[in-house]
N, C-alpha and C positions, 0 to 999 in steps of 0.2 A: 783113396784111402784114408787122405786125414780128414774128408771129407765124411765117412763113416762112422771115423770116431767123436767128430763136434760130434753126430746124430747122437750120440749113445750116451751122452758125456749130458745132453741137453738133458736126451731121458732118465738118467740117473736123476740128473739132482730133481727135474718136476719131479721125480715120484718122492725121493729125499723133499720136498718141500709140503707132500703132504702128508709123509710122513709128520712134518712139524708142526701141522697145525691140527691131524689128531691126536695128537701129543700134547694139543692146548700148549704149545714151545710159539708159537707164532698166530699171529691175529688173522681168523678167515679172508680182512678187507686187507692186507698185506699180501698174503699168499696169494689168491687171484690173482695182482698184478708181476709177482715173480713168478706165478706157474706158466703163467704166459708168455714172459720172457726167456723163459724155458724150451717149452716147443715150438719159441720160433727157431729158440737155437739148434733143435732137428730139427724144425724144418727143413730152413735153411744148410742141416748138415746132409741130410736124406735130398732133401734134392735143391744141390747147388744152385740151380740153374733159374733157382725158381727171382730170383731178385735183382737178375739181370734181366731178364724180360720185365715187369712189371719197370725195372726202370729205363725199357728202351721204352716201355707199349708211357708211362708218362716221362719221353721226353730230357731223361737224364743225361748227357754225354759219355760220364763214366761211370758204371753202375758202383765203385764200394761205394761210393759220395752218395749214393743215398741209404748206403745199411751205417754209413756215419753218422748220418740225418737224423734216421729215424731213433739208433742211440740216444742220439742230443736232445732229443725232441721227450722221449721218452727218459732218459734222467731227471730231466728242468722239471717234469707231471711227480716223477720219484721227491723229487726236490721242495713238490708246492703242496704238496701232498701231504708231506711228513711238519713244514714250515703250519696249516691246517691244524695238524694237529695239539704238535705244541702250543698253537695260541689257546684250543680247546682247552687244554692240561691244564696250564697257564692261570688263565681265567677263572676253571672250576674252583685249583687251587688257594688261588685269589677269594673266592665268595666262602668257599670251609674255613679259612682265616676269619675274614669275617664275620658269620654263623658262632667261629668257638666263641672271638671274642665278647658277641652279644649274650653269648650262654653262662660265661663268666661273670661280666654284670652284672648279669638275671641271678645267679648264684649265687654274690656277695650282699646283695639286693636283699634277698630272701633269708639268709642266713641275719643278715645285720636286726630286717624285720621282731624273725623267729628270735633271737636274742641268742641265738646259740652258741653255744664252746665251742671257739678258737681251738685247729690243732695243737695249741701250745697249752691252754686251758687240762685238754683233752687228758693229756700228756701228764701232767698233774699231778691231775687226781687220779690216775691212773698207775702215778707214785707213791699218793699218802697213800690208797688201800694197799700193795702190797705189803 
């Protein structure tokens, strides 16, 4: 009974993840891994002996250790992917800040060369005409 419940929970989670991807609440690259994990839970729920058979074929003495080891490996891979994405976002943010700084400097130079009135001068002129 518990294995059927686990299987159905895996299918429900996989369906929810697909809905989140479809509604753009979850990026496809992240959702794909989560769908695979949910389908893995569903498979293990509906066919609980498959992990035991795989463990025996691989020569693992205590089959639940294989499941725990796979879970830890998946978590480490997920953390690594998150760190890579975080590094890319941070580098992009740094480059955008540098680009903004260059553009601001160029704007100030252009204003100085064109002798455009500054914001204070524009405000004073507007007050005088009113």
